[in-house]
C-alpha positions in Angstrom: -0.1 -0.3 -0.1 0.7 3.7 -1.1 -0.5 6.1 0.4 -0.9 10.4 -0.5 1.8 11.7 2.0 4.8 8.9 0.5 3.0 9.5 -3.1 4.0 13.0 -3.0 7.4 12.7 -1.1 8.2 10.5 -4.1 7.6 13.5 -6.9 8.6 16.1 -4.5 5.2 17.8 -4.6 3.0 19.0 -1.5 0.0 16.3 -0.6 -1.9 19.4 -1.4 -0.9 19.5 -4.4 -1.9 15.1 -5.4 -5.4 15.9 -3.9 -5.8 19.2 -6.7 -4.7 17.6 -9.6 -7.2 14.5 -8.4 -10.1 17.1 -7.5 -9.7 19.1 -10.9 -9.2 15.7 -12.8 -5.9 16.1 -14.1 -4.9 12.8 -13.1 -7.6 10.2 -13.3 -9.7 9.4 -9.2 -7.7 7.3 -7.3 -8.7 3.9 -5.4 -8.9 4.0 -2.2 -9.6 1.0 1.0 -11.1 -0.3 3.1 -10.5 2.6 5.4 -11.1 5.9 2.6 -7.4 6.6 2.5 -6.0 6.6 -1.0 -4.1 3.6 -2.0 -1.7 4.4 -5.3 -1.1 2.1 -7.7 1.9 1.6 -10.0 -1.1 3.3 -12.8 -1.5 6.0 -10.2 2.6 7.2 -9.8 2.9 6.9 -13.8 0.4 9.4 -13.8 0.9 11.7 -11.3 5.3 11.4 -13.0 3.8 12.2 -16.4 1.6 15.2 -14.9 4.5 16.7 -12.6 6.7 16.1 -16.0 4.2 17.5 -18.1 3.5 21.2 -15.6 7.3 21.4 -15.5 7.3 21.6 -19.5 4.3 24.8 -19.6 1.4 22.8 -19.8 -1.6 24.2 -18.4 -3.9 22.6 -16.3 -6.8 23.0 -18.4 -4.7 20.9 -21.1 -3.2 17.9 -18.4 -7.1 18.0 -17.1 -8.4 17.9 -21.2 -5.3 14.6 -21.2 -6.8 13.1 -18.1 -10.5 13.3 -19.7 -9.7 11.7 -22.6 -7.6 8.7 -21.2 -10.8 7.8 -19.1 -13.0 7.6 -22.8 -10.4 4.5 -24.2 -14.3 3.4 -25.7 -13.7 6.3 -28.6 -11.8 6.6 -31.6 -10.2 9.8 -31.0 -8.6 9.6 -27.8 -5.2 8.9 -29.2 -5.3 11.4 -31.8 -6.4 14.1 -29.3 -4.1 12.8 -26.7 -1.2 12.6 -28.5 -2.6 16.3 -30.5 -1.9 17.7 -26.5 1.4 16.7 -26.3 2.1 17.2 -30.0 1.5 21.1 -29.5 3.8 21.1 -26.0 6.7 20.1 -27.9 6.5 22.3 -30.6 6.1 25.3 -27.5 9.0 23.5 -26.0 10.8 23.3 -29.4 10.3 27.3 -28.9 11.1 28.5 -26.1 14.6 26.0 -25.9 15.7 28.1 -29.1 14.8 31.1 -27.5 16.5 29.6 -24.5 19.4 29.1 -26.3 20.0 32.6 -28.1 19.7 33.3 -24.4 22.4 32.2 -23.5 24.7 32.8 -26.5 24.0 36.0 -25.9 25.2 35.4 -21.8 28.2 33.8 -23.5 29.5 36.2 -25.8 29.1 39.3 -22.8 31.0 36.8 -20.9 33.8 36.3 -22.7 33.9 39.6 -24.2 32.9 41.6 -20.7 37.0 42.6 -20.4 37.3 43.5 -23.7 34.1 46.1 -23.3 35.1 47.1 -20.3 38.4 48.4 -21.2 37.3 50.1 -24.2 34.7 52.0 -22.2 38.0 52.9 -19.4 39.5 54.1 -22.6 37.0 56.7 -23.9 37.0 54.3 -27.5 33.1 53.1 -26.2 31.8 55.7 -29.1 32.1 52.4 -31.4 29.3 50.5 -30.1 28.6 47.5 -31.3 24.5 46.1 -32.5 23.5 43.1 -29.6 20.8 42.5 -32.0 23.2 42.1 -35.5 25.4 39.7 -34.1 23.4 37.0 -34.6 25.7 34.1 -36.1 
């Protein structure tokens, strides 16, 4: 038996967060034992892991709820298509963010690498030839 406190700790989430995910439908309902306590199965833990990582990737609660909702409609022919579309859309957004973050990283590396040179120009008054950073794409 795996209760909510241990399940939350496994994924570094709070008990309140797990309850919230279940309450709003971001994860399917968790079976309860005779005493009324949630008893997490491997399937439940997989859902928690998936939801946590999709949230970290920027997927909205609304999209998570939609994704979980589709999983409970297994008899529908459109389930796999709908879920795959949700995941594909999020992957595209992440890839766009990665490109932006890579550009920011490259600029930071450049600024660190050339910091002393720029500072020396500034101190000697030779800062009149200021580069246009936005044109620095390479």
